[in-house]
Every structure is written in structure tokens, then in C-alpha cells.
C-alpha positions in Angstrom: -43.6 -28.4 15.5 -43.2 -26.0 12.8 -43.5 -23.2 14.9 -41.1 -24.8 17.8 -38.1 -24.3 15.4 -38.4 -20.9 14.4 -39.3 -19.9 17.6 -35.8 -21.1 19.5 -34.3 -19.8 16.4 -35.7 -16.0 16.8 -34.6 -16.3 20.6 -31.3 -17.4 20.4 -31.1 -14.5 17.9 -32.5 -12.1 20.2 -30.3 -13.4 23.0 -27.4 -13.4 21.2 -28.0 -9.7 19.2 -26.8 -6.4 20.9 -23.8 -5.1 22.3 -21.8 -6.9 25.2 -22.8 -6.5 28.7 -21.0 -3.3 30.0 -18.6 -4.1 33.0 -19.6 -3.6 36.5 -17.4 -1.3 38.7 -19.6 -2.3 42.0 -18.6 -5.7 42.4 -14.8 -4.6 42.0 -15.7 -1.9 44.7 -17.4 -4.2 47.0 -14.6 -7.1 47.2 -12.1 -4.0 48.3 -14.3 -2.5 51.1 -13.3 -3.6 54.5 -16.2 -5.6 55.9 -16.0 -5.6 59.9 -15.3 -8.3 61.9 -16.1 -9.5 65.7 -12.3 -9.2 66.3 -12.1 -5.7 65.3 -12.8 -4.0 69.0 -11.0 -6.7 70.2 -7.9 -5.9 68.3 -7.9 -2.1 68.8 -8.4 -2.5 72.3 -5.1 -4.8 72.3 -3.3 -1.9 70.4 -4.8 0.6 72.9 -2.8 -1.7 75.8 0.2 -1.7 73.8 0.4 2.0 73.6 -0.4 2.6 77.1 2.7 0.0 77.8 4.8 1.7 75.9 3.9 5.1 77.5 4.4 3.5 80.8 7.5 2.2 80.2 8.8 5.6 78.6 7.9 7.4 82.2 9.8 4.6 84.3 12.6 5.3 82.0 12.6 8.8 82.5 12.5 8.6 86.3 15.3 5.9 86.6 17.1 8.5 84.7 16.2 11.2 87.3 16.9 9.0 90.2 20.5 8.0 88.9 21.4 11.9 88.2 19.9 12.8 91.5 22.3 10.3 92.6 25.5 11.4 91.1 
């Protein structure tokens, strides 16, 4: 019993002494890093389809305008 109290006090002093830990920048960087999800490829495909549809619509509009100018 006589050794238990001083040992606990020494452990507590050793744990409390010393400088505080430096902030870690890695967890902050890890939290801002984007994690790939299963839907990423689907979203890319959907955006690609929108782009293709936009191109088709533009070409169709150009063709309509060309036909209208040819009729006049």
C-alpha cells in the first residue's frame, strides 16, 4: 500500500507533465479529401449523356435554320 500511492502520483505527474501535443494536420486533410462513391461513374455517364443531347439539339437547330433559309 505504501508503494501504491507514490507510484500512482508519479504516473499522474508523468502523464500531466510535458508539452501539449501538436495539432495534427493529417486528419483535417483526410476529412476534406473526396472519397469515391459507387454513384460517381453513374453521374459521369449522366453528364456525358446530357452533353451529347445538348450537341444533338444544337445540330438539329442549325439544320432547322438551314432548311428555313433554303425555303425562303
